[in-house]
KOLRO-910631 format. One line per field, with one value per residue (C-alpha): x, y, z; residue in one letter; residue number from 1. Coordinates in steps of 0.5 Angstrom, whole numbers, always signed. Example, Ala and Ser with C-alpha at 12.3 -4.5 7.8 and 13.67 -1.06 7.14 Angstrom:
x <- c(+25/+27) .
y <- c(-9/-2) .
z <- c(+16/+14) .
residu <- c(A/S) .
num <- c(1/2) .
***
This chain:
x <- c(+14/+8/+4/+0/+2/+8/+16/+17/+19/+18/+22/+26/+26/+32/+31/+37/+39/+39/+45/+50/+46/+48/+42/+37/+33/+30/+22/+19/+15/+7/+5/-2/-4/-3/-7/-13/-13/-13/-18/-22/-22/-23/-29/-32/-32/-35/-41/-42/-45/-45/-38/-37/-33/-37/-35/-32/-28/-25/-24/-20/-16/-14/-13/-8/-5/-3/+0/+4/+7/+9/+12/+16/+17/+25/+24/+19/+24/+30/+26/+24/+30/+34/+29/+27/+33/+29/+34/+33/+30/+25/+23/+22/+17/+14/+13/+10/+5/+4/+2/-3/-6/-8/-11/-15/-18/-20/-23/-26/-30/-33/-36/-37/-44/-51/-55/-63/-66/-72/-79/-86/-84/-89/-96/-93/-87/-92/-92/-85/-78/-71/-64/-57/-52/-45/-43/-37/-36/-33/-26/-21/-14/-9/-3/+3/+9/+16/+17/+14/+14/+10/+6/+3/+1/-2/-6/-9/-10/-13/-19/-20/-20/-24/-29/-30/-27/-23/-16/-11/-5/+1/+8/+13/+18/+23/+20/+16/+18/+15/+8/+9/+11/+5/+0/+4/+2/-5/-6/-3/-8/-13/-14/-16/-12/-16/-19/-12/-7/+0/+2/+9/+11/+15/+11/+7/+2/+0/-1/-6/-9/-10/-13/-17/-21/-28/-29/-25/-30/-25/-18/-13/-7/-1/+5/+6/+0/+2/+1/-5/-9/-8/-10/-16/-19/-18/-22/-28/-35/-38/-31/-29/-22/-18/-11/-6/+0/+4/+6/+11/+9/+9/+11/+9/+14/+12/+17/+15/+18/+23/+29/+31/+25/+23/+29/+28/+21/+22/+28/+25/+20/+25/+30/+26/+27/+31/+25/+22/+15/+9/+8/+15/+17/+20/+18/+19/+17/+20/+19/+25/+26/+28/+29/+37/+38/+33/+36/+43/+41/+37/+43/+48/+43/+42/+50/+50/+46/+49/+48/+50/+48/+41/+42/+46/+42/+45/+44/+39/+39/+40/+39/+35/+31/+35/+41/+37/+33/+40/+42/+35/+35/+42/+40/+34/+39/+44/+38/+36/+43/+44/+38/+41/+39/+44/+47/+48/+49/+49/+48/+53/+52/+56/+55/+51/+44/+46/+45/+47/+42/+41/+38/+38/+36/+32/+31/+28/+21/+20/+25/+23/+25/+19/+14/+15/+15/+23/+22/+29/+33/+32/+29/+28/+28/+24/+24/+17/+15/+8/+3/-1/+5/+7/+0/+0/+7/+5/-2/+1/+2/-3/-2/-5/-4/-1/+2/+4/+5/+10/+8/+7/+0/-6/-10/-5/-4/-12/-12/-6/-9/-15/-12/-7/-10/-9/-13/-9/-5/+0/+1/+8/+10/+12/+8/+10/+6/+1/-3/-6/-13/-13/-16/-11/-13/-9/-13/-13/-7/-5/-10/-17/-21/-19/-14/-14/-16/-24/-24/-22/-26/-32/-30/-29/-36/-43/-50/-55/-61/-67/-74/-79/-87/-91/-98/-95/-91/-96/-95/-98/-103/-106/-107/-114/-114/-117) .
y <- c(+23/+28/+32/+38/+44/+46/+46/+54/+57/+51/+50/+43/+37/+32/+25/+21/+15/+13/+8/+13/+19/+21/+24/+20/+25/+32/+34/+40/+41/+43/+50/+52/+54/+47/+44/+48/+47/+39/+40/+44/+40/+33/+36/+39/+32/+29/+33/+32/+25/+25/+25/+19/+14/+8/+1/-2/+4/+3/-4/-3/+2/-2/-9/-5/-2/-8/-10/-4/-6/-13/-10/-5/-10/-8/-1/+0/-4/+0/+6/+4/+1/+8/+12/+8/+3/-3/-9/-11/-18/-15/-10/-14/-18/-11/-10/-16/-15/-8/-11/-16/-11/-7/-14/-15/-8/-10/-17/-13/-8/-15/-17/-11/-9/-8/-13/-14/-12/-16/-13/-15/-18/-13/-10/-4/-6/-10/-8/-6/-8/-5/-6/-2/+0/+2/+9/+13/+17/+23/+26/+21/+24/+19/+21/+16/+13/+12/+5/+1/+7/+3/-2/+3/+8/+3/+0/+8/+9/+3/+2/+9/+8/+2/+6/+12/+17/+22/+22/+27/+23/+25/+21/+21/+27/+22/+17/+21/+17/+11/+15/+19/+13/+9/+16/+16/+9/+10/+16/+11/+6/+11/+14/+22/+26/+30/+23/+23/+27/+27/+33/+33/+37/+37/+43/+39/+46/+45/+37/+39/+44/+38/+33/+38/+41/+41/+38/+31/+26/+20/+21/+16/+16/+12/+14/+16/+16/+23/+26/+21/+23/+30/+30/+26/+32/+37/+34/+37/+35/+29/+27/+20/+17/+11/+11/+6/+8/+2/-1/-5/-12/-17/-25/-30/-36/-42/-47/-52/-49/-51/-45/-46/-47/-41/-37/-39/-37/-30/-27/-24/-21/-18/-15/-14/-7/-6/-6/+0/-4/-2/-9/-11/-16/-12/-15/-22/-25/-32/-37/-38/-45/-43/-35/-35/-40/-37/-30/-33/-36/-31/-26/-31/-31/-23/-22/-27/-22/-19/-12/-7/-4/-5/-6/-12/-18/-22/-16/-18/-11/-4/+3/+7/+12/+18/+19/+22/+16/+12/+17/+16/+8/+9/+13/+8/+2/+6/+8/+0/-2/+3/+1/-6/-9/-14/-13/-19/-17/-10/-4/+1/+5/+2/+8/+15/+11/+4/+1/-6/-11/-11/-16/-14/-19/-17/-10/-5/-5/+2/+4/+6/+0/-4/+2/+5/+3/+3/+3/+0/-7/-8/-13/-14/-22/-22/-28/-30/-35/-34/-34/-28/-24/-25/-23/-17/-14/-16/-12/-6/-1/+4/+1/-6/-8/-15/-20/-27/-34/-40/-46/-54/-54/-52/-51/-46/-42/-41/-39/-34/-32/-30/-26/-22/-15/-15/-15/-21/-26/-31/-38/-40/-34/-27/-21/-18/-23/-20/-22/-16/-18/-19/-15/-10/-6/-2/-2/+3/+9/+4/+6/+7/+2/-4/-4/-9/-8/-10/-7/+0/-1/-1/+5/+9/+8/+8/+4/+8/+4/+4/+3/+1/+1/-1/-5/-10/-13/-18/-23/-30/-30/-23/-28/-30/-38/-39) .
z <- c(-39/-38/-32/-33/-35/-39/-36/-37/-31/-26/-21/-22/-18/-18/-17/-14/-14/-7/-8/-10/-9/-17/-21/-25/-28/-27/-27/-27/-20/-21/-19/-15/-22/-25/-18/-20/-27/-26/-20/-25/-31/-27/-23/-30/-33/-27/-27/-34/-35/-42/-42/-37/-40/-41/-38/-45/-46/-39/-40/-46/-43/-37/-42/-46/-41/-38/-45/-46/-39/-40/-47/-43/-37/-37/-38/-32/-28/-29/-27/-21/-19/-20/-17/-11/-9/-8/-11/-18/-17/-12/-17/-22/-18/-16/-24/-25/-19/-22/-28/-25/-21/-28/-30/-23/-24/-31/-28/-22/-27/-31/-25/-20/-22/-18/-15/-14/-8/-6/-6/-5/+2/+5/+2/+2/-3/-7/-15/-15/-17/-14/-16/-16/-21/-19/-21/-20/-13/-16/-17/-14/-11/-9/-6/-5/-2/-5/-3/-8/-13/-19/-15/-10/-16/-20/-14/-13/-20/-23/-19/-20/-28/-27/-23/-28/-24/-26/-22/-20/-17/-13/-13/-7/-9/-8/-13/-19/-25/-25/-23/-29/-34/-32/-33/-40/-41/-39/-44/-50/-48/-49/-43/-45/-41/-38/-34/-31/-29/-25/-20/-18/-12/-6/-3/+3/+3/-4/-3/+3/-2/-7/-2/+2/-4/-4/-11/-8/-8/-5/-3/-2/+2/+3/+8/+15/+20/+22/+15/+14/+20/+19/+12/+14/+19/+14/+8/+6/+8/+4/+2/+3/+4/+5/+9/+9/+14/+18/+24/+28/+26/+31/+30/+35/+35/+40/+43/+39/+32/+28/+29/+22/+18/+22/+20/+13/+13/+16/+13/+7/+11/+16/+11/+4/+1/+7/+12/+8/+8/+12/+14/+15/+21/+26/+33/+34/+41/+41/+47/+52/+50/+43/+43/+44/+39/+34/+35/+34/+27/+25/+26/+22/+16/+16/+16/+10/+6/+0/+1/-5/-12/-13/-20/-19/-19/-14/-8/-3/+1/-2/+0/+5/+1/+4/+8/+14/+14/+16/+21/+24/+24/+27/+33/+34/+34/+39/+44/+44/+45/+51/+54/+55/+48/+46/+39/+35/+28/+24/+28/+23/+17/+11/+7/+7/+5/+7/+14/+15/+17/+24/+29/+37/+43/+48/+47/+52/+52/+52/+46/+39/+36/+40/+40/+33/+26/+24/+17/+16/+16/+24/+27/+35/+38/+45/+49/+53/+58/+58/+52/+55/+56/+49/+47/+51/+48/+41/+42/+46/+41/+38/+31/+28/+21/+19/+24/+24/+29/+28/+31/+29/+33/+28/+34/+38/+31/+31/+38/+38/+31/+34/+40/+36/+34/+27/+21/+18/+21/+17/+20/+19/+14/+15/+16/+10/+5/+1/-6/-9/-9/-2/+3/+6/+12/+18/+24/+30/+28/+22/+17/+15/+10/+6/+1/-5/-12/-11/-5/-7/-13/-9/-5/-11/-13/-10/-10/-14/-13/-18/-15/-21/-19/-24/-24/-29/-23/-19/-14/-16/-11/-15/-21/-22/-24/-32) .
residu <- c(M/T/S/I/G/S/D/T/D/R/R/P/L/T/V/F/N/P/F/D/L/S/P/V/D/T/V/P/E/N/T/P/E/D/V/E/A/A/L/A/S/A/H/A/L/F/R/D/R/D/A/W/L/P/E/Y/R/R/L/A/V/L/E/R/T/A/T/L/M/E/E/R/F/D/Q/L/S/K/I/A/V/R/E/G/G/K/P/M/T/D/T/R/A/E/I/A/R/A/I/D/T/V/K/G/A/A/A/A/L/R/T/D/A/G/K/A/I/P/M/G/L/T/P/A/T/D/N/R/M/A/F/T/R/R/E/P/I/G/V/V/V/A/V/S/A/F/N/H/P/L/N/L/I/V/H/Q/V/S/P/A/V/A/A/G/C/P/F/I/V/K/P/A/P/D/T/P/L/S/C/L/T/F/V/D/I/L/Y/E/A/G/L/P/K/D/W/G/R/A/I/V/T/S/D/N/A/L/S/E/K/L/A/T/D/P/R/V/G/F/F/T/F/I/G/S/S/R/V/G/W/S/L/R/S/K/L/A/P/G/A/R/C/A/L/E/H/G/G/A/A/P/V/I/V/T/G/D/S/D/V/Y/E/V/R/E/A/I/L/K/G/C/F/Y/H/A/G/Q/V/C/V/S/V/Q/R/I/F/A/H/T/R/I/A/T/R/F/A/T/Q/L/A/M/K/A/A/G/L/K/I/G/D/P/M/D/L/E/T/E/V/G/P/L/I/R/P/A/E/V/D/R/V/H/E/W/V/T/E/A/I/N/G/G/G/Q/L/L/T/G/G/E/K/L/S/D/T/I/Y/A/P/T/V/I/F/N/A/P/A/S/C/R/L/M/T/E/E/V/F/G/P/V/V/C/V/D/P/W/F/K/L/E/D/A/L/D/R/A/N/S/L/P/T/A/F/Q/A/A/V/F/T/R/D/V/E/R/A/I/E/I/G/D/R/L/D/A/S/A/V/M/V/N/D/H/T/A/F/R/A/D/W/M/P/F/A/G/L/R/Q/S/G/L/G/T/G/G/V/P/Y/T/L/H/D/M/T/I/D/K/M/I/V/L/R/T/D/S/L/V/T/P/T/D/I/E/P/E) .
num <- c(1/2/3/4/5/6/7/8/9/10/11/12/13/14/15/16/17/18/19/20/21/22/23/24/25/26/27/28/29/30/31/32/33/34/35/36/37/38/39/40/41/42/43/44/45/46/47/48/49/50/51/52/53/54/55/56/57/58/59/60/61/62/63/64/65/66/67/68/69/70/71/72/73/74/75/76/77/78/79/80/81/82/83/84/85/86/87/88/89/90/91/92/93/94/95/96/97/98/99/100/101/102/103/104/105/106/107/108/109/110/111/112/113/114/115/116/117/118/119/120/121/122/123/124/125/126/127/128/129/130/131/132/133/134/135/136/137/138/139/140/141/142/143/144/145/146/147/148/149/150/151/152/153/154/155/156/157/158/159/160/161/162/163/164/165/166/167/168/169/170/171/172/173/174/175/176/177/178/179/180/181/182/183/184/185/186/187/188/189/190/191/192/193/194/195/196/197/198/199/200/201/202/203/204/205/206/207/208/209/210/211/212/213/214/215/216/217/218/219/220/221/222/223/224/225/226/227/228/229/230/231/232/233/234/235/236/237/238/239/240/241/242/243/244/245/246/247/248/249/250/251/252/253/254/255/256/257/258/259/260/261/262/263/264/265/266/267/268/269/270/271/272/273/274/275/276/277/278/279/280/281/282/283/284/285/286/287/288/289/290/291/292/293/294/295/296/297/298/299/300/301/302/303/304/305/306/307/308/309/310/311/312/313/314/315/316/317/318/319/320/321/322/323/324/325/326/327/328/329/330/331/332/333/334/335/336/337/338/339/340/341/342/343/344/345/346/347/348/349/350/351/352/353/354/355/356/357/358/359/360/361/362/363/364/365/366/367/368/369/370/371/372/373/374/375/376/377/378/379/380/381/382/383/384/385/386/387/388/389/390/391/392/393/394/395/396/397/398/399/400/401/402/403/404/405/406/407/408/409/410/411/412/413/414/415/416/417/418/419/420/421/422/423/424/425/426/427/428/429/430/431/432/433/434/435/436/437/438/439/440/441/442/443/444/445/446/447/448/449/450/451/452/453/454/455/456/457/458/459/460/461/462/463/464/465/466/467/468/469/470/471/472/473/474/475/476/477/478/479/480/481/482) .
***
């Protein structure tokens, strides 16, 4: 696997298996000199219009990349499981999504063209025609997260390739292997190496230097809101950005809902990848008519989930990314219980990196499980009697991303959906549902801009308008009759 620079005299970064903390691989960390070389090379390419990759070459690279990924499906799956800890069944779904995302970037390239701008609508615009063309915005720097080690990288990088932007991608230091493998596949598919580079570093100062360099045209970030907003405040003037953070996703369950149907539909959204998903179900507001019964049923189902080695095809819940996260999650759970929340299942460390799927009933409103993103396998069920109260609690946080409502009443679903602070509301489905061509946007502190391949491709390009003035363009009234 390739990153910029040679391996000589570089500090080694050991990648660990989150399940048993065994070493998986060692990769060299990049240096400030590597970052400067990558930026200088990418910027020089962008400034040389004669060197820009034509659309047909970008399309060929993306199509060949998708083919190579399909051929190496099992290899990509094993790499992602070993470094990220997501159960194999779910990881294989992620790899399939990543391949489809690359195909989506190629498809978007076929359709994301310019458009005609009306002229001749006033005397001043007569004898003119205008149209727009799409051009790359500049050097793209992508900083990514660990929880989907391949698909997140693909979401940030494949639109850059489609747009014709030179890119530099920095994966999470916990999970660099999928990123490096993907970049190597791009090279094999025909992308010139100077057009795409991976930088591996655990040095936050170096990451900041990369993101905030004045040569960066577009910065795409997936990670914590604290880091994302801080970097955004330090971007060079003129640099554009997209930020994807997270939130404590709310679900409202009305009193007419079938407890068992909701339980089955929502379980995956609660404990998928041990809750390490930016739109994972975290706060469930259930009507008092069904709240106790629903919480009990959800806890029974959570207690029966198979926990263990993510390489096992039967495993449903695997490890958190590192031991410190287990300690933090347990601290938050303990706080909620000490504050009066009722523990229905879980609430214990099963190993250094595995935390039991946990359901808490009626957690205190001020505890961190109800006010911050836990990013762990914990869900709270909170009863409500008046809908206004449920909506107030659901909308009370500075974060807002995806939400959900469960009800048998279509009109009620629309009413609640309209009043939830969210960029997307799922009806009778969990909050973590996503198709990769959908708009995906965190609101308020949850992010900036809109994800999803077609939207990211648009953000990484600019509309250049061409206005052509010529006397040969005349309106019908200017034509004399024969």
